[in-house]
All heavy atoms as a GROMACS GRO file, in nm:
protein
  544
    1MET      N    1   0.085  -0.119   0.002
    1MET     CA    2  -0.001   0.000   0.000
    1MET      C    3   0.087   0.125   0.001
    1MET      O    4   0.184   0.138   0.077
    1MET     CB    5  -0.087   0.003   0.124
    1MET     CG    6  -0.193  -0.103   0.129
    1MET     SD    7  -0.295  -0.079   0.277
    1MET     CE    8  -0.381  -0.232   0.272
    2ARG      N    9   0.055   0.218  -0.088
    2ARG     CA   10   0.133   0.343  -0.099
    2ARG      C   11   0.086   0.438   0.012
    2ARG      O   12  -0.031   0.450   0.039
    2ARG     CB   13   0.107   0.407  -0.230
    2ARG     CG   14   0.194   0.532  -0.251
    2ARG     CD   15   0.179   0.584  -0.392
    2ARG     NE   16   0.079   0.689  -0.408
    2ARG     CZ   17   0.089   0.812  -0.367
    2ARG    NH1   18   0.187   0.851  -0.289
    2ARG    NH2   19  -0.008   0.898  -0.389
    3GLN      N   20   0.182   0.499   0.077
    3GLN     CA   21   0.155   0.597   0.181
    3GLN      C   22   0.151   0.736   0.120
    3GLN      O   23   0.225   0.766   0.025
    3GLN     CB   24   0.267   0.595   0.289
    3GLN     CG   25   0.278   0.465   0.362
    3GLN     CD   26   0.178   0.456   0.472
    3GLN    OE1   27   0.144   0.555   0.535
    3GLN    NE2   28   0.141   0.338   0.504
    4ILE      N   29   0.060   0.827   0.169
    4ILE     CA   30   0.056   0.962   0.118
    4ILE      C   31   0.159   1.042   0.193
    4ILE      O   32   0.175   1.031   0.314
    4ILE     CB   33  -0.087   1.019   0.143
    4ILE    CG1   34  -0.185   0.946   0.057
    4ILE    CG2   35  -0.091   1.171   0.115
    4ILE    CD1   36  -0.327   0.990   0.074
    5SER      N   37   0.230   1.131   0.118
    5SER     CA   38   0.335   1.209   0.179
    5SER      C   39   0.271   1.320   0.262
    5SER      O   40   0.153   1.353   0.254
    5SER     CB   41   0.425   1.266   0.071
    5SER     OG   42   0.352   1.364  -0.002
    6ALA      N   43   0.359   1.387   0.341
    6ALA     CA   44   0.313   1.495   0.424
    6ALA      C   45   0.260   1.614   0.341
    6ALA      O   46   0.169   1.685   0.385
    6ALA     CB   47   0.424   1.548   0.514
    7ASP      N   48   0.312   1.628   0.222
    7ASP     CA   49   0.266   1.737   0.133
    7ASP      C   50   0.127   1.715   0.082
    7ASP      O   51   0.055   1.808   0.051
    7ASP     CB   52   0.360   1.749   0.014
    7ASP     CG   53   0.499   1.795   0.052
    7ASP    OD1   54   0.511   1.861   0.159
    7ASP    OD2   55   0.594   1.766  -0.020
    8GLU      N   56   0.085   1.591   0.078
    8GLU     CA   57  -0.050   1.555   0.028
    8GLU      C   58  -0.153   1.562   0.137
    8GLU      O   59  -0.273   1.548   0.112
    8GLU     CB   60  -0.044   1.418  -0.030
    8GLU     CG   61   0.038   1.405  -0.158
    8GLU     CD   62   0.049   1.263  -0.205
    8GLU    OE1   63   0.108   1.180  -0.138
    8GLU    OE2   64  -0.008   1.238  -0.316
    9GLU      N   65  -0.113   1.581   0.259
    9GLU     CA   66  -0.204   1.588   0.374
    9GLU      C   67  -0.299   1.709   0.360
    9GLU      O   68  -0.259   1.816   0.323
    9GLU     CB   69  -0.130   1.594   0.504
    9GLU     CG   70  -0.072   1.465   0.550
    9GLU     CD   71  -0.175   1.362   0.591
    9GLU    OE1   72  -0.280   1.402   0.645
    9GLU    OE2   73  -0.146   1.244   0.567
   10SER      N   74  -0.420   1.686   0.391
   10SER     CA   75  -0.518   1.795   0.389
   10SER      C   76  -0.514   1.873   0.518
   10SER      O   77  -0.514   1.816   0.627
   10SER     CB   78  -0.655   1.733   0.362
   10SER     OG   79  -0.757   1.797   0.435
   11VAL      N   80  -0.511   2.002   0.513
   11VAL     CA   81  -0.504   2.090   0.631
   11VAL      C   82  -0.641   2.080   0.703
   11VAL      O   83  -0.742   2.089   0.643
   11VAL     CB   84  -0.477   2.234   0.588
   11VAL    CG1   85  -0.480   2.327   0.708
   11VAL    CG2   86  -0.345   2.242   0.517
   12GLY      N   87  -0.635   2.066   0.835
   12GLY     CA   88  -0.751   2.060   0.918
   12GLY      C   89  -0.811   1.922   0.936
   12GLY      O   90  -0.893   1.900   1.018
   13TYR      N   91  -0.768   1.827   0.859
   13TYR     CA   92  -0.820   1.691   0.862
   13TYR      C   93  -0.738   1.609   0.959
   13TYR      O   94  -0.783   1.503   1.004
   13TYR     CB   95  -0.828   1.628   0.724
   13TYR     CG   96  -0.890   1.490   0.724
   13TYR    CD1   97  -1.008   1.459   0.786
   13TYR    CD2   98  -0.826   1.388   0.657
   13TYR    CE1   99  -1.063   1.336   0.785
   13TYR    CE2  100  -0.878   1.260   0.654
   13TYR     CZ  101  -0.997   1.234   0.719
   13TYR     OH  102  -1.053   1.110   0.714
   14ASN      N  103  -0.619   1.650   0.993
   14ASN     CA  104  -0.527   1.572   1.075
   14ASN      C  105  -0.577   1.551   1.219
   14ASN      O  106  -0.540   1.456   1.281
   14ASN     CB  107  -0.392   1.635   1.079
   14ASN     CG  108  -0.325   1.628   0.945
   14ASN    OD1  109  -0.345   1.539   0.868
   14ASN    ND2  110  -0.240   1.731   0.914
   15ASP      N  111  -0.664   1.635   1.266
   15ASP     CA  112  -0.708   1.626   1.405
   15ASP      C  113  -0.840   1.546   1.419
   15ASP      O  114  -0.892   1.533   1.529
   15ASP     CB  115  -0.732   1.767   1.465
   15ASP     CG  116  -0.829   1.852   1.387
   15ASP    OD1  117  -0.855   1.816   1.269
   15ASP    OD2  118  -0.873   1.951   1.441
   16MET      N  119  -0.883   1.482   1.311
   16MET     CA  120  -1.009   1.408   1.318
   16MET      C  121  -0.975   1.260   1.350
   16MET      O  122  -0.864   1.214   1.335
   16MET     CB  123  -1.078   1.416   1.182
   16MET     CG  124  -1.122   1.556   1.150
   16MET     SD  125  -1.216   1.564   0.999
   16MET     CE  126  -1.375   1.601   1.065
   17ASN      N  127  -1.073   1.189   1.402
   17ASN     CA  128  -1.052   1.047   1.450
   17ASN      C  129  -1.000   0.955   1.345
   17ASN      O  130  -0.920   0.865   1.374
   17ASN     CB  131  -1.183   0.996   1.510
   17ASN     CG  132  -1.220   1.065   1.637
   17ASN    OD1  133  -1.136   1.100   1.712
   17ASN    ND2  134  -1.350   1.085   1.658
   18PHE      N  135  -1.046   0.970   1.222
   18PHE     CA  136  -1.008   0.875   1.117
   18PHE      C  137  -0.911   0.931   1.015
   18PHE      O  138  -0.902   0.877   0.907
   18PHE     CB  139  -1.137   0.823   1.047
   18PHE     CG  140  -1.228   0.750   1.142
   18PHE    CD1  141  -1.338   0.814   1.200
   18PHE    CD2  142  -1.202   0.619   1.174
   18PHE    CE1  143  -1.422   0.747   1.285
   18PHE    CE2  144  -1.289   0.552   1.258
   18PHE     CZ  145  -1.394   0.616   1.314
   19ALA      N  146  -0.837   1.032   1.052
   19ALA     CA  147  -0.741   1.091   0.964
   19ALA      C  148  -0.631   0.993   0.919
   19ALA      O  149  -0.583   1.003   0.809
   19ALA     CB  150  -0.677   1.216   1.022
   20TYR      N  151  -0.601   0.901   1.002
   20TYR     CA  152  -0.495   0.801   0.970
   20TYR      C  153  -0.532   0.719   0.848
   20TYR      O  154  -0.444   0.669   0.776
   20TYR     CB  155  -0.466   0.708   1.093
   20TYR     CG  156  -0.579   0.615   1.123
   20TYR    CD1  157  -0.582   0.489   1.072
   20TYR    CD2  158  -0.679   0.657   1.210
   20TYR    CE1  159  -0.686   0.401   1.102
   20TYR    CE2  160  -0.783   0.571   1.242
   20TYR     CZ  161  -0.786   0.446   1.193
   20TYR     OH  162  -0.885   0.358   1.224
   21LEU      N  163  -0.662   0.703   0.821
   21LEU     CA  164  -0.706   0.625   0.702
   21LEU      C  165  -0.663   0.691   0.572
   21LEU      O  166  -0.636   0.623   0.472
   21LEU     CB  167  -0.854   0.605   0.703
   21LEU     CG  168  -0.916   0.522   0.816
   21LEU    CD1  169  -1.070   0.526   0.804
   21LEU    CD2  170  -0.864   0.379   0.800
   22ARG      N  171  -0.654   0.819   0.573
   22ARG     CA  172  -0.617   0.892   0.453
   22ARG      C  173  -0.475   0.861   0.407
   22ARG      O  174  -0.443   0.871   0.287
   22ARG     CB  175  -0.629   1.043   0.474
   22ARG     CG  176  -0.620   1.125   0.349
   22ARG     CD  177  -0.648   1.269   0.375
   22ARG     NE  178  -0.658   1.342   0.252
   22ARG     CZ  179  -0.547   1.384   0.182
   22ARG    NH1  180  -0.429   1.357   0.227
   22ARG    NH2  181  -0.562   1.448   0.070
   23LYS      N  182  -0.393   0.819   0.498
   23LYS     CA  183  -0.256   0.788   0.465
   23LYS      C  184  -0.241   0.655   0.387
   23LYS      O  185  -0.137   0.626   0.324
   23LYS     CB  186  -0.171   0.781   0.590
   23LYS     CG  187  -0.162   0.912   0.663
   23LYS     CD  188  -0.085   0.899   0.791
   23LYS     CE  189  -0.083   1.033   0.861
   23LYS     NZ  190  -0.012   1.025   0.992
   24ILE      N  191  -0.346   0.576   0.389
   24ILE     CA  192  -0.345   0.449   0.316
   24ILE      C  193  -0.427   0.461   0.187
   24ILE      O  194  -0.552   0.474   0.196
   24ILE     CB  195  -0.399   0.336   0.407
   24ILE    CG1  196  -0.318   0.332   0.538
   24ILE    CG2  197  -0.393   0.198   0.334
   24ILE    CD1  198  -0.380   0.244   0.644
   25MET      N  199  -0.360   0.459   0.077
   25MET     CA  200  -0.429   0.490  -0.052
   25MET      C  201  -0.548   0.391  -0.076
   25MET      O  202  -0.651   0.430  -0.129
   25MET     CB  203  -0.333   0.475  -0.169
   25MET     CG  204  -0.230   0.591  -0.174
   25MET     SD  205  -0.308   0.752  -0.199
   25MET     CE  206  -0.360   0.738  -0.367
   26ASP      N  207  -0.532   0.265  -0.036
   26ASP     CA  208  -0.641   0.169  -0.064
   26ASP      C  209  -0.764   0.193   0.022
   26ASP      O  210  -0.870   0.136  -0.004
   26ASP     CB  211  -0.590   0.030  -0.029
   26ASP     CG  212  -0.478  -0.017  -0.122
   26ASP    OD1  213  -0.467   0.045  -0.236
   26ASP    OD2  214  -0.407  -0.112  -0.094
   27LEU      N  215  -0.756   0.283   0.118
   27LEU     CA  216  -0.871   0.313   0.203
   27LEU      C  217  -0.917   0.457   0.190
   27LEU      O  218  -0.985   0.509   0.274
   27LEU     CB  219  -0.838   0.287   0.352
   27LEU     CG  220  -0.802   0.139   0.386
   27LEU    CD1  221  -0.762   0.128   0.534
   27LEU    CD2  222  -0.918   0.046   0.355
   28SER      N  223  -0.887   0.519   0.079
   28SER     CA  224  -0.923   0.660   0.053
   28SER      C  225  -1.075   0.677   0.053
   28SER      O  226  -1.127   0.776   0.099
   28SER     CB  227  -0.858   0.712  -0.067
   28SER     OG  228  -0.900   0.645  -0.184
   29VAL      N  229  -1.143   0.577  -0.004
   29VAL     CA  230  -1.292   0.590  -0.011
   29VAL      C  231  -1.348   0.584   0.128
   29VAL      O  232  -1.434   0.669   0.167
   29VAL     CB  233  -1.354   0.481  -0.102
   29VAL    CG1  234  -1.501   0.478  -0.093
   29VAL    CG2  235  -1.305   0.491  -0.244
   30LEU      N  236  -1.302   0.491   0.208
   30LEU     CA  237  -1.346   0.483   0.348
   30LEU      C  238  -1.310   0.608   0.423
   30LEU      O  239  -1.392   0.662   0.498
   30LEU     CB  240  -1.280   0.364   0.418
   30LEU     CG  241  -1.312   0.338   0.561
   30LEU    CD1  242  -1.466   0.322   0.582
   30LEU    CD2  243  -1.236   0.220   0.616
   31SER      N  244  -1.193   0.665   0.399
   31SER     CA  245  -1.152   0.791   0.463
   31SER      C  246  -1.248   0.902   0.434
   31SER      O  247  -1.286   0.981   0.521
   31SER     CB  248  -1.009   0.821   0.417
   31SER     OG  249  -0.973   0.950   0.463
   32ASN      N  250  -1.290   0.913   0.307
   32ASN     CA  251  -1.380   1.018   0.269
   32ASN      C  252  -1.518   1.004   0.339
   32ASN      O  253  -1.575   1.106   0.382
   32ASN     CB  254  -1.402   1.021   0.118
   32ASN     CG  255  -1.279   1.072   0.046
   32ASN    OD1  256  -1.198   1.141   0.098
   32ASN    ND2  257  -1.261   1.024  -0.080
   33TYR      N  258  -1.566   0.883   0.349
   33TYR     CA  259  -1.697   0.861   0.421
   33TYR      C  260  -1.681   0.905   0.565
   33TYR      O  261  -1.770   0.970   0.624
   33TYR     CB  262  -1.740   0.716   0.410
   33TYR     CG  263  -1.782   0.670   0.275
   33TYR    CD1  264  -1.759   0.541   0.233
   33TYR    CD2  265  -1.854   0.753   0.193
   33TYR    CE1  266  -1.794   0.497   0.107
   33TYR    CE2  267  -1.897   0.713   0.066
   33TYR     CZ  268  -1.864   0.583   0.020
   33TYR     OH  269  -1.906   0.535  -0.097
   34CYS      N  270  -1.573   0.865   0.629
   34CYS     CA  271  -1.553   0.890   0.771
   34CYS      C  272  -1.533   1.042   0.789
   34CYS      O  273  -1.585   1.102   0.891
   34CYS     CB  274  -1.431   0.817   0.826
   34CYS     SG  275  -1.457   0.638   0.834
   35LYS      N  276  -1.460   1.104   0.701
   35LYS     CA  277  -1.438   1.248   0.714
   35LYS      C  278  -1.569   1.324   0.706
   35LYS      O  279  -1.599   1.412   0.785
   35LYS     CB  280  -1.347   1.293   0.598
   35LYS     CG  281  -1.318   1.439   0.595
   35LYS     CD  282  -1.231   1.478   0.478
   35LYS     CE  283  -1.216   1.628   0.460
   35LYS     NZ  284  -1.133   1.658   0.343
   36GLU      N  285  -1.657   1.285   0.611
   36GLU     CA  286  -1.785   1.348   0.594
   36GLU      C  287  -1.872   1.328   0.722
   36GLU      O  288  -1.939   1.422   0.769
   36GLU     CB  289  -1.858   1.293   0.475
   36GLU     CG  290  -1.988   1.360   0.445
   36GLU     CD  291  -2.053   1.310   0.319
   36GLU    OE1  292  -1.995   1.227   0.247
   36GLU    OE2  293  -2.167   1.354   0.290
   37ALA      N  294  -1.870   1.206   0.776
   37ALA     CA  295  -1.947   1.176   0.895
   37ALA      C  296  -1.903   1.264   1.012
   37ALA      O  297  -1.986   1.315   1.085
   37ALA     CB  298  -1.936   1.031   0.930
   38GLU      N  299  -1.772   1.279   1.029
   38GLU     CA  300  -1.723   1.361   1.140
   38GLU      C  301  -1.755   1.510   1.117
   38GLU      O  302  -1.783   1.578   1.215
   38GLU     CB  303  -1.576   1.342   1.154
   38GLU     CG  304  -1.540   1.208   1.221
   38GLU     CD  305  -1.397   1.198   1.258
   38GLU    OE1  306  -1.309   1.180   1.168
   38GLU    OE2  307  -1.369   1.206   1.377
   39GLN      N  308  -1.739   1.557   0.997
   39GLN     CA  309  -1.757   1.700   0.969
   39GLN      C  310  -1.903   1.746   1.002
   39GLN      O  311  -1.925   1.853   1.045
   39GLN     CB  312  -1.727   1.729   0.823
   39GLN     CG  313  -1.578   1.735   0.795
   39GLN     CD  314  -1.550   1.764   0.651
   39GLN    OE1  315  -1.631   1.734   0.560
   39GLN    NE2  316  -1.433   1.823   0.621
   40PHE      N  317  -1.999   1.656   0.973
   40PHE     CA  318  -2.140   1.693   0.986
   40PHE      C  319  -2.203   1.636   1.115
   40PHE      O  320  -2.325   1.652   1.132
   40PHE     CB  321  -2.218   1.643   0.865
   40PHE     CG  322  -2.186   1.722   0.739
   40PHE    CD1  323  -2.105   1.666   0.644
   40PHE    CD2  324  -2.234   1.848   0.718
   40PHE    CE1  325  -2.073   1.734   0.527
   40PHE    CE2  326  -2.208   1.921   0.604
   40PHE     CZ  327  -2.123   1.862   0.508
   41SER      N  328  -2.126   1.579   1.202
   41SER     CA  329  -2.185   1.513   1.321
   41SER      C  330  -2.270   1.610   1.405
   41SER      O  331  -2.376   1.571   1.459
   41SER     CB  332  -2.080   1.451   1.407
   41SER     OG  333  -1.986   1.550   1.455
   42LEU      N  334  -2.229   1.732   1.419
   42LEU     CA  335  -2.304   1.829   1.502
   42LEU      C  336  -2.397   1.919   1.416
   42LEU      O  337  -2.508   1.946   1.457
   42LEU     CB  338  -2.210   1.915   1.586
   42LEU     CG  339  -2.127   1.838   1.687
   42LEU    CD1  340  -2.031   1.938   1.759
   42LEU    CD2  341  -2.217   1.769   1.790
   43SER      N  342  -2.344   1.960   1.300
   43SER     CA  343  -2.422   2.055   1.223
   43SER      C  344  -2.534   1.994   1.146
   43SER      O  345  -2.641   2.060   1.123
   43SER     CB  346  -2.328   2.134   1.126
   43SER     OG  347  -2.273   2.040   1.032
   44ASN      N  348  -2.521   1.871   1.096
   44ASN     CA  349  -2.628   1.807   1.021
   44ASN      C  350  -2.618   1.652   1.047
   44ASN      O  351  -2.560   1.582   0.968
   44ASN     CB  352  -2.608   1.839   0.876
   44ASN     CG  353  -2.734   1.807   0.797
   44ASN    OD1  354  -2.809   1.722   0.836
   44ASN    ND2  355  -2.754   1.877   0.684
   45PRO      N  356  -2.680   1.609   1.150
   45PRO     CA  357  -2.674   1.468   1.188
   45PRO      C  358  -2.726   1.368   1.080
   45PRO      O  359  -2.679   1.256   1.074
   45PRO     CB  360  -2.752   1.458   1.316
   45PRO     CG  361  -2.772   1.593   1.365
   45PRO     CD  362  -2.754   1.684   1.250
   46ASP      N  363  -2.822   1.414   1.001
   46ASP     CA  364  -2.875   1.330   0.895
   46ASP      C  365  -2.766   1.289   0.794
   46ASP      O  366  -2.756   1.179   0.747
   46ASP     CB  367  -2.995   1.393   0.826
   46ASP     CG  368  -3.114   1.404   0.918
   46ASP    OD1  369  -3.125   1.332   1.016
   46ASP    OD2  370  -3.205   1.489   0.889
   47ILE      N  371  -2.691   1.389   0.752
   47ILE     CA  372  -2.579   1.366   0.658
   47ILE      C  373  -2.473   1.279   0.725
   47ILE      O  374  -2.415   1.188   0.662
   47ILE     CB  375  -2.519   1.498   0.607
   47ILE    CG1  376  -2.620   1.570   0.520
   47ILE    CG2  377  -2.392   1.475   0.531
   47ILE    CD1  378  -2.578   1.710   0.475
   48SER      N  379  -2.447   1.307   0.850
   48SER     CA  380  -2.346   1.235   0.928
   48SER      C  381  -2.384   1.085   0.931
   48SER      O  382  -2.296   0.997   0.910
   48SER     CB  383  -2.330   1.292   1.063
   48SER     OG  384  -2.236   1.221   1.137
   49ILE      N  385  -2.505   1.052   0.967
   49ILE     CA  386  -2.541   0.914   0.980
   49ILE      C  387  -2.542   0.841   0.845
   49ILE      O  388  -2.508   0.724   0.834
   49ILE     CB  389  -2.679   0.897   1.054
   49ILE    CG1  390  -2.697   0.753   1.106
   49ILE    CG2  391  -2.795   0.937   0.967
   49ILE    CD1  392  -2.607   0.709   1.210
   50THR      N  393  -2.580   0.911   0.738
   50THR     CA  394  -2.571   0.854   0.607
   50THR      C  395  -2.427   0.819   0.570
   50THR      O  396  -2.400   0.714   0.518
   50THR     CB  397  -2.634   0.946   0.500
   50THR    OG1  398  -2.769   0.975   0.543
   50THR    CG2  399  -2.629   0.888   0.364
   51ALA      N  400  -2.340   0.911   0.593
   51ALA     CA  401  -2.193   0.888   0.567
   51ALA      C  402  -2.140   0.771   0.650
   51ALA      O  403  -2.066   0.691   0.606
   51ALA     CB  404  -2.115   1.014   0.586
   52SER      N  405  -2.188   0.766   0.776
   52SER     CA  406  -2.143   0.661   0.867
   52SER      C  407  -2.187   0.522   0.816
   52SER      O  408  -2.112   0.428   0.815
   52SER     CB  409  -2.200   0.685   1.010
   52SER     OG  410  -2.148   0.802   1.064
   53ARG      N  411  -2.315   0.520   0.768
   53ARG     CA  412  -2.363   0.398   0.714
   53ARG      C  413  -2.286   0.356   0.589
   53ARG      O  414  -2.257   0.237   0.567
   53ARG     CB  415  -2.510   0.408   0.683
   53ARG     CG  416  -2.568   0.283   0.629
   53ARG     CD  417  -2.716   0.286   0.603
   53ARG     NE  418  -2.758   0.163   0.545
   53ARG     CZ  419  -2.882   0.126   0.526
   53ARG    NH1  420  -2.978   0.210   0.565
   53ARG    NH2  421  -2.913   0.014   0.469
   54LYS      N  422  -2.255   0.450   0.503
   54LYS     CA  423  -2.178   0.419   0.382
   54LYS      C  424  -2.039   0.364   0.422
   54LYS      O  425  -1.991   0.273   0.358
   54LYS     CB  426  -2.160   0.543   0.295
   54LYS     CG  427  -2.282   0.589   0.223
   54LYS     CD  428  -2.252   0.714   0.144
   54LYS     CE  429  -2.375   0.772   0.075
   54LYS     NZ  430  -2.346   0.894   0.001
   55ALA      N  431  -1.978   0.423   0.524
   55ALA     CA  432  -1.850   0.373   0.573
   55ALA      C  433  -1.859   0.232   0.620
   55ALA      O  434  -1.771   0.145   0.591
   55ALA     CB  435  -1.793   0.466   0.682
   56ILE      N  436  -1.959   0.197   0.697
   56ILE     CA  437  -1.974   0.062   0.748
   56ILE      C  438  -2.002  -0.034   0.636
   56ILE      O  439  -1.946  -0.144   0.634
   56ILE     CB  440  -2.082   0.061   0.855
   56ILE    CG1  441  -2.037   0.132   0.984
   56ILE    CG2  442  -2.125  -0.081   0.890
   56ILE    CD1  443  -2.134   0.149   1.092
   57GLU      N  444  -2.090   0.004   0.542
   57GLU     CA  445  -2.118  -0.081   0.431
   57GLU      C  446  -1.990  -0.107   0.346
   57GLU      O  447  -1.971  -0.218   0.302
   57GLU     CB  448  -2.222  -0.024   0.340
   57GLU     CG  449  -2.363  -0.026   0.407
   57GLU     CD  450  -2.470   0.047   0.328
   57GLU    OE1  451  -2.436   0.115   0.223
   57GLU    OE2  452  -2.590   0.040   0.364
   58TYR      N  453  -1.910  -0.003   0.331
   58TYR     CA  454  -1.787  -0.022   0.255
   58TYR      C  455  -1.693  -0.120   0.330
   58TYR      O  456  -1.630  -0.202   0.267
   58TYR     CB  457  -1.717   0.115   0.240
   58TYR     CG  458  -1.594   0.109   0.156
   58TYR    CD1  459  -1.605   0.109   0.020
   58TYR    CD2  460  -1.467   0.115   0.211
   58TYR    CE1  461  -1.489   0.103  -0.064
   58TYR    CE2  462  -1.356   0.110   0.134
   58TYR     CZ  463  -1.367   0.104  -0.006
   58TYR     OH  464  -1.253   0.096  -0.080
   59MET      N  465  -1.684  -0.106   0.463
   59MET     CA  466  -1.598  -0.196   0.542
   59MET      C  467  -1.647  -0.341   0.535
   59MET      O  468  -1.567  -0.433   0.519
   59MET     CB  469  -1.592  -0.149   0.688
   59MET     CG  470  -1.509  -0.024   0.706
   59MET     SD  471  -1.480   0.015   0.883
   59MET     CE  472  -1.643   0.038   0.945
   60VAL      N  473  -1.777  -0.362   0.533
   60VAL     CA  474  -1.829  -0.497   0.523
   60VAL      C  475  -1.796  -0.555   0.388
   60VAL      O  476  -1.756  -0.671   0.378
   60VAL     CB  477  -1.986  -0.497   0.549
   60VAL    CG1  478  -2.046  -0.624   0.507
   60VAL    CG2  479  -2.016  -0.462   0.692
   61LYS      N  480  -1.807  -0.476   0.283
   61LYS     CA  481  -1.771  -0.522   0.147
   61LYS      C  482  -1.623  -0.556   0.140
   61LYS      O  483  -1.582  -0.658   0.078
   61LYS     CB  484  -1.803  -0.416   0.039
   61LYS     CG  485  -1.952  -0.402   0.016
   61LYS     CD  486  -1.978  -0.291  -0.087
   61LYS     CE  487  -2.126  -0.272  -0.107
   61LYS     NZ  488  -2.156  -0.165  -0.200
   62LEU      N  489  -1.539  -0.477   0.205
   62LEU     CA  490  -1.397  -0.509   0.214
   62LEU      C  491  -1.371  -0.643   0.282
   62LEU      O  492  -1.292  -0.723   0.236
   62LEU     CB  493  -1.316  -0.400   0.278
   62LEU     CG  494  -1.294  -0.270   0.203
   62LEU    CD1  495  -1.218  -0.170   0.288
   62LEU    CD2  496  -1.216  -0.297   0.076
   63LEU      N  497  -1.441  -0.662   0.394
   63LEU     CA  498  -1.416  -0.782   0.468
   63LEU      C  499  -1.469  -0.907   0.396
   63LEU      O  500  -1.401  -1.010   0.390
   63LEU     CB  501  -1.493  -0.773   0.606
   63LEU     CG  502  -1.432  -0.683   0.705
   63LEU    CD1  503  -1.525  -0.665   0.827
   63LEU    CD2  504  -1.295  -0.729   0.750
   64TYR      N  505  -1.586  -0.898   0.332
   64TYR     CA  506  -1.635  -1.010   0.257
   64TYR      C  507  -1.554  -1.035   0.128
   64TYR      O  508  -1.546  -1.149   0.083
   64TYR     CB  509  -1.783  -0.993   0.224
   64TYR     CG  510  -1.872  -1.035   0.339
   64TYR    CD1  511  -1.937  -0.936   0.413
   64TYR    CD2  512  -1.890  -1.167   0.372
   64TYR    CE1  513  -2.020  -0.970   0.517
   64TYR    CE2  514  -1.971  -1.200   0.480
   64TYR     CZ  515  -2.038  -1.105   0.552
   64TYR     OH  516  -2.118  -1.140   0.654
   65GLY      N  517  -1.493  -0.930   0.077
   65GLY     CA  518  -1.415  -0.943  -0.045
   65GLY      C  519  -1.274  -0.994  -0.020
   65GLY      O  520  -1.203  -1.040  -0.109
   66ALA      N  521  -1.231  -0.990   0.105
   66ALA     CA  522  -1.093  -1.033   0.140
   66ALA      C  523  -1.085  -1.186   0.132
   66ALA      O  524  -1.172  -1.255   0.179
   66ALA     CB  525  -1.057  -0.984   0.277
   67ARG      N  526  -0.973  -1.228   0.080
   67ARG     CA  527  -0.952  -1.374   0.069
   67ARG      C  528  -0.833  -1.407   0.155
   67ARG      O  529  -0.722  -1.413   0.111
   67ARG     CB  530  -0.924  -1.413  -0.075
   67ARG     CG  531  -1.046  -1.387  -0.163
   67ARG     CD  532  -1.015  -1.422  -0.305
   67ARG     NE  533  -1.127  -1.385  -0.387
   67ARG     CZ  534  -1.162  -1.446  -0.498
   67ARG    NH1  535  -1.097  -1.553  -0.533
   67ARG    NH2  536  -1.267  -1.409  -0.567
   68ILE      N  537  -0.864  -1.437   0.280
   68ILE     CA  538  -0.756  -1.477   0.371
   68ILE      C  539  -0.778  -1.612   0.430
   68ILE      O  540  -0.882  -1.667   0.424
   68ILE     CB  541  -0.745  -1.373   0.488
   68ILE    CG1  542  -0.879  -1.348   0.551
   68ILE    CG2  543  -0.684  -1.246   0.436
   68ILE    CD1  544  -0.874  -1.257   0.673
   0.00000   0.00000   0.00000
């Protein structure tokens, strides 16, 4: 998995709970869902819960798709 360099880091996203996901290129979609859920958690809970559900559904697809 390719790591994102410090130059590619988004300003203001580093202090969020799931910011570490952004550093892993294969999890960028999951990172975006988590970022959206956190950004809207207080201002718009409906958007936040939708993004949270998308994140969980994405994780389930990853788990079922893994061949270990």
